[in-house]
N, C-alpha and C positions, 0 to 999 in steps of 0.2 A: 944784419938788416939790409946791407947792400945786396946780398944774394937774393932775398925775397923781392926786392925791387927789380932786379934783372929778370927773375922768373915771371914777374907780373908783366914787364915790358915785352918779354918773349911771348907770353900768352896772348897779349893784345895784338902783337904782330901776326901771330898765327891766325887769330880770329879775323883780323882785318883782311888777311890774304884769302881766307875761306869765303868771306862775304864778297870780296871783290871778284873772286873766281865764279861765284854764283851769279853775280851781276853780269859778268861776261857770258856765262853759259845760257842765260835766258834768251837773249837775242839770237844766239847761234841756233838754238832749238826752234825758235819761231821762223828763222830763215829757211831751215831745212823743211819745215812743214809747208811753208809758202811754195817752195819748189815743187812739192808733191801736188799741191793745189793747181799750180800752173800746168803741170803735166796732165792732170785730170781734165782740166778745161780744154787743153789741146786735143786730147783723145776724143772728147765729146764733140768738138768741132769737126774732127776728121770723120767721126761716125755720121754727123749731120751732112757733111759733104758727100760721103759715100751714098747715103740714102737719097739725097737730093739729085745726085747725078743720074739716077734712073728715072727721073721725071723730065718734064719739058722745061728745064731750067737752062738759062743761057750759060755759055762757057765763061763769060765775063763775070757773071754772078758767082760762079764757082771759084774763079780766080780771086775774087774779093775775099772769099773764105780763107785764103792763105794768109791774109794780113793779120788776123788775130793770132794765128799760129806763130807767125814770125815775131809778132809783138811779145807773145809769151816766151819765145826763145830768148829774145833780148832781155826781158825782165828776169828770166831764170839765170842768165849769164851774170847780170848785174847783182842779183841776190847771192849767187855763188861767190862772186868776187868779194862782196861784203862779209859773207860767212867766213871765207878764208882769211880775211884781214882780222876778223874777231878771233878766229882760232890762233892766228899768229900772236895776237896780244895775249891770249890765254896762255899759250906756250911760253911766252916771255916772262909772264908773272910766275908760272910754275917753276921755271928755271932761274928765278930771281934776277932776271936781266932787265926787268922793268919795275920801277917803283910803284907802290900801291897808292894811286892818287884818285881812285874811284872815277876815272875818266873812261868813257867809251869812245874816244876819238879814234876813228879809223883812217885819219889822214896820215899815211905813212910816206916816208921818202922813197925814192926810186929803188934803192937797194933793198929796203924792207918789203916793198911790193914784189920784187923778184923773189925774195926769200919766202914770202907768203904764197907765191905762185897765184897771185890774184889779178894778173893782167887779163883783159878780155880774151886774148888768144889762149892763154893757159886754161881759162875756164871753158872755152869752146872745146878744148882737147880733153876735157874731163869726161870719163865714161858716162857719168850721170846725165850729161848733156847730149853727146853725140850718139850714144846708144839708144836714146829715146827720139830725139828730134830728126835725125837722119832718116830712120824708117817712116816716121810720120810724114815728113815732107816728101819722101819718095812715093808713098802711097797716094798722097794728095796730088802729086804731079802725074802719076800714072792715071788716076781718075780723070784729071784734066785732059790728058792726051787722048784717052779713050773717048771722052766726051767730044773733044774737038774733032776727032776722026770719025765721029758718028758711029762708033762701035757699040756704045751703050746709050 
């Protein structure tokens, strides 16, 4: 009888772990989708800046167009930081280093933040950030310089 009870407890633990991992996986998926949306908006803004630069628009108006791109960069870094924290929690549950409490608390201590590589600087160093935003900002700055020098 004791053996059946142990198996039942083990099955419940496995099911709880599976459900908890699914609970953690959903926000991770949403955050990566949000990152793609931010990048899409930033590209659209860059395309708008490029087309507007060939009109009689003020350089200052073009400069204001950089603000949303910088805002999306900051938001993207923030969401990547949260995503990395969630992935860290996920990894800890998989490795049985965190109890299954059905909490999605991403408040980690300093050591855990370093282990999760979720500091803003670590997130800025991510290829998903710098390989996109550096060229976008470079193109925008080149457009501004060309417009300021009256080349376009």
